N, C-alpha and C positions, 0 to 999 in steps of 0.2 A: 698349369696356371699359377700355382703357388710359387714355383721356382722363379717365374718371371718377376713376381712382386718382391721376392727376396733380393734379386739384383736391383730392382727399382729402389728398394729400401736403402741399399748400399749407396746408390747414386744420390738419392735425396740426402742421406746422412752426410755424404762427402760435400755436397753443395752447401748444405746448412753449416757444416763445420767451417768451410772457407768464409762464408758471408758473416757468420756470427763471430768468428775470429777477427775479421776486419772491424766489425762493430765494437768488439771488446777492446781492440787496440786503439780505435778512434776515441773511445771513452777514456782510456788511460791518458792519452795525449791531451784530451780536452780538460781533464782534471788537473793535469800538470800545468796547462795554460792558465787555468783559473787560479791555482796556487801562486804562480809567478805574478799575475796581475794584482791579486789582492795583497801580496807582500809589498809590491811597489806602492800600492795605495796607502798601506800602513806607514811607509817611510816618507811618503810625500802626499799630503792631503790636498795639494794643489791639483792632483789628478782626479779629485772627487767629481767635478763636473763632467769630465770625460767618461768616468765610470758610470755615472747616471745615464748619460746618453747611450753608452754601449749597452747597458742592461735594458734600457727602453727599446732600443732597436731589436735586441734579441727577443724581448717579450712580445713585441709586435710581430716578429717573424714567426715565433712559435704559435701565436694566436692566429696568424694567417694560415699556417699549415693545418691547424686544427679545424678552422672554418671550411677549408677546402676538402678535408677528409676527417670528419668527426671520429671515425673509427680509430684514429691514432691516439686519442686522448687516454690518459691514465696508464696503468700498467700493461694492459692488453689481454689479461686473462679472460675478461668477459667476452672479448671478441673471439678468443680461442674456443671458449665453451660454445658460443653460438655457431662457430664454424663446424665444430664436432656434431652439433645438433642439426646442421644444415639450414640454419635460419639467417645466415649472413646475406644482406641484400646488395652490398657493394660488389660489382662484377669485375673489378680491376685490382686484384691483390698486389700487382707490381707497383701501382701508384701508392697504395698503403705502405708497402715495404719501403719505398724511397722516402716518403714523407716522414714515416716513423723513424727511420735511420737519421735523417737530418735533424728532426726535432729533438730526438734523444741526445744527440751530440751537443746541440745548443744548450739544452737544459743542464747537462753536466759541466759544460764550459762556463756556466753562470755560477757554479759553486753549490748548486742545490743538492740536498741530501735525498737522493733518489737512487734506485737500483737499476741494474741492467738485465736481470733475469726475466722479468715479465715482458719487457719490450723484446728481448731476444726470442722468447717463445712465440710472440706474435709474429716477428719477422720470419721465424722458421716455418710457422704454419702458413704464412703468405706464400713462402717458397713452395710448400707442399701443395697449396691450392693451385699455384701456377703450373707445377709439374703434373698434377693430376689432369689438368686441361691439356697440356702439351702431349702427354702420353696416352690420352683418352682412357684413363684408368676406369676399370669396371666399377660401377657404383657400389658393389659389394665390398670392394677393397679401399674405397676412397677414405673412409674414416680411419682405417688402419694406417694409411700413409700419412694422414695428418697427425695421428698420435705419434708415429715414428718421427715426424718433423719436430714435434714439441719435445720429445725425449732427447733428440739430438741437439736441440737448441739449448736446453738446460745443461746438458752434458758439456757442451762447448763453453758456455758462459761461466760455469763454475768448476770445470774439470772434474765433474762428479757423475760418472755414468750410471751408477746404481741409483743415486737420487733422481737422475733424469727419468729412468724407467719407473721408479716408484711413484714419483709425483704425477706422471702421466696417467697412471691408473687411480691413485688415491685422490689427487687434487683436481684432475680434469675429467676423466671418464666417470669416476665413482663406481666402477665395476671392473671385473677382470675377465679377460678372454685369452685363452692359450694361443689362438691364432694371431691375435694382435701382438702378444708378447713375442712370438716367433718372428714376426715381421719387423718388430721394433729393435730387436737385439742387433742385427747386422748393421742397421743405420746408426744406432747409438755407438757401437764399437768404432765404426768408420769416423764418426764425428769426434770421438775421444782421441783417436790416433792423430787426427789433424790438429786438435787442440794441444796435444803433446808436442807436436812439431813447432808450433808457434810459441807456446808458453811454458814448456817443460813439465816436470813432474813435482816441483817443489810445492809444499803445502801452502794454500792460500792464507790460512790462519796459522801462524807459527807461534803457538802457545803450549809448549810442552807441559804435560801434567803427569809426572812420574809417580806421585804419591797416590795410593789407592785407599778408598774408604774401607774400613773394616765392616764386617757384616752388621754389627750392632749400631754402627753409625749411619747406616743406610736409612734407618727409620726417621732420622732428622730431615731427610730430603722430602718427606711428605709435607712438612711445614713450608719448605722452599717451594714445592709444587703448588701449594695453595696460594702463596703470595703471588707467584707468577700468574696463576689462573685469574686471580682477582684483578691484578694490574692489566692483564690482557683484556679482560672484560671492560675495564674503565677506558683503556686505549681505544677499543672499538666504539664505545659510546661517544668519545670525543671525535673520532673519525667521522661518524655519522653527523655530529653536530657541525663540524667544520664544513662538511659537504653541503649541508642544508644552508649554512651561511652563504656559501658561494652561489648556490642556486637561487636564493631569495634576494640577495643584495648586490650581486655583481653581474655585469654583462659577460658573456662567454669570452669575448675577445680581450677583456680587461683582466681576466682571472690570473694569467701568468705574471702580471705586474705585482701582485701581492707578495708571493714568495720571493720574487726578485728584489723587492724593496727590503725584505727581511734579510736577504743574502748580503745586501750592501751594509745593513746595520750590523750584522754579525761580523762582517769583514773588518769593520772599524773597531769593534769592541770585544769580540770573542771569536776569533778566526778558527778556533778548534772545532766549532760547530759545523763549519762548511765542509763540503765534499761528500763523496759516496760512503765514507766511513772507514776505509782501509787504514787511513792514518790515525783514526781514533783508537784502534787496537793498541798502538804503541803507547798511548797515554794511560792504558789500563794496567796498573801495576800496584803492588803492595805499598810502594813508596808514595803513591798519590794520596792526598788527604781525602777524608770522607766528604768534606764540604765541596771540594773540586769535583769529585766523581758524581755527587748528587746534582750539582749545578750543570755539569755536562750532560747527565742523563735527562734532566728536565728540558734543557735547551735543544738537545738533539731530538727528543721526542716531539716537542712543539714544532720544530722546523720540519720534521717529517710529516706531521699532520697538516701543516699549512701548505706544504709543497704538494703532497700526494692528493689532497682533497681538491686542489685547484684544477686537476685534470691535465696537468702538464705531463707529457710522455715520460714515464719513468716508473720503475717498479718498487716493490716493498720487500722482496725476498731478502736481499743482503742488508738493507736497513733494519729489518726485523731482527736479523742476526746481531747487528751492532747494538740496537736498543736493548736486546736481551742480554748481551754481554755487559752493558753498562748497569742494567738492573742487577745482574749477578755480582758485579764489582761493588756496588753500593751495599747490597745485602751481605756479602762476604766481609767487607770492611767493617760494617756495623757489628756483625756477629763476632769478629775477631776482637774488636775493641771492648764490647760490652757483654758478650755471652761466652767468652772463653773458648771459641773455636780456634783450632790450631792454624797458624799462619800458612803452613804447608798446603792447606786445602783451598787457598785463595783462587788459584787458577782452575782447580776442579769445579768450584762453585760457579765461576764465570762461564765455563764451557757448558755445564749442565743447564744453567739459566738461559744461555744462548739457544740451546735446543728447545727448552721448555717454552720460552716466549714465542719462538717460531711456531711450535706446535699449536699454541693457543690462538694466535692471531691469524695464522695461515690455514688453520683447521686441517693440519696434516701431520699427525704425531709420528707416523712411521717414517715419512720423508725427513722429518726433523732429526731423528736419531741417525739415519743413514747419512744425511747431508753433513752434519757436524763431524761425523767420523771421517768422511772423505775430505772435508776442508782442512782438517787437522792431521790427516793421515795417521790416526791413532784410534784404537778401540779401548783405551784404558778407562774411559768413562762410559762405556757401553751400558753396563748394568745400572748405574745411577740415572742415565738418560732414559732407559727403559722404564724406570720407576717414575721419574718426574714428568715426562712428556704426556703419557696418557692421563695422569691426574690433572695436570694443568689444562689439557684439552677438554676433558669432560667437565671440569669445574667451570670453565669458561662457557661451555655449551649449556650447562645447568643454569648459570646466572642469566644467560641470554634468554633461555626459555622462561624463567621466572619473570624477567623484566618485560618480555613480550606479553605474558598473561596479565600482568599488572597494568600494562599500557592498554590492552584490549578492554579491561574492566574499568578504565578511567581512574585507576588508583594513583597514577603518576602522570 
């Protein structure tokens, strides 16, 4: 029986690898399309009326898809958790897959600052649900196949097999099972091999950090971890506030229009804010001014909040990485200018902050460490990340606990 499901794991992983590779490729092309369109808008403002019409049509299309299949809204992780718990009520995962795919591509083609990982995991789990039905999978192994689908999806989306396996247990299941791990590994490996065929083995984040912290300098990272934990907590409070705004003051069909309007505004005045964030990494350097980095951090964070809270199909995995890197860049630049930190540690602080912020807001410290190592293809900052990520995560958790207690007692 187990041998059968190992082969099924490989089949599902391969299928997920092909579909998510197609989705990843489509998002790359959609973002390139957005860049070309917004560059033309900057050079010729006579195109503004056409741009308004185009974004209006895209917004209506996304709203229509969400109205037909509400399950496609947001990143998709909530749907995945419900699927693992067996509480999904929609009985057509193929329709969810198709609509999520189309809506995700439309969102990125609009220049929105959203990620691909959450939607990719939902697409993969929909494939897992469909194949479970097609193969008449034993109920005992259905959850294992869905976890395998989730792991293969993250693996393909980010070319990160270890992070795919880790997040499936840490972020989705919340528990560990040797049988589930055994059935996930073949599918994850199959998906990773397919992602290599399509996207190669180059690092997704090319930020070499060859300088290592000395042992007595590691203690300074505790301060950095505390800063990240506090900012992560504030970020989550704003995320809840923006979500409440949409729920109380906007109709569901009109919500995509709000971030699309800001996309048009940023396209005209600050185009660096647009996009999934891959191009933002090129702007993070020691040569960038503190004022520019701070402005980019604030605008990117605001744009992520306004877009993600609207329920437009799009994730927060990679955007959290980008926001964390900008937070690290601002902190490193300030520390270099005013606190005597050596310039050679600029990139190190950026990478460690990247992992720390992800750990805090995604509540997955182990995944954060492994993911950044895989994205950069480097373990030079492994020890600093092992220090920063748990502290940032637990401080954020402590602040959330205190806030909820004060809220329960009507103190805030």
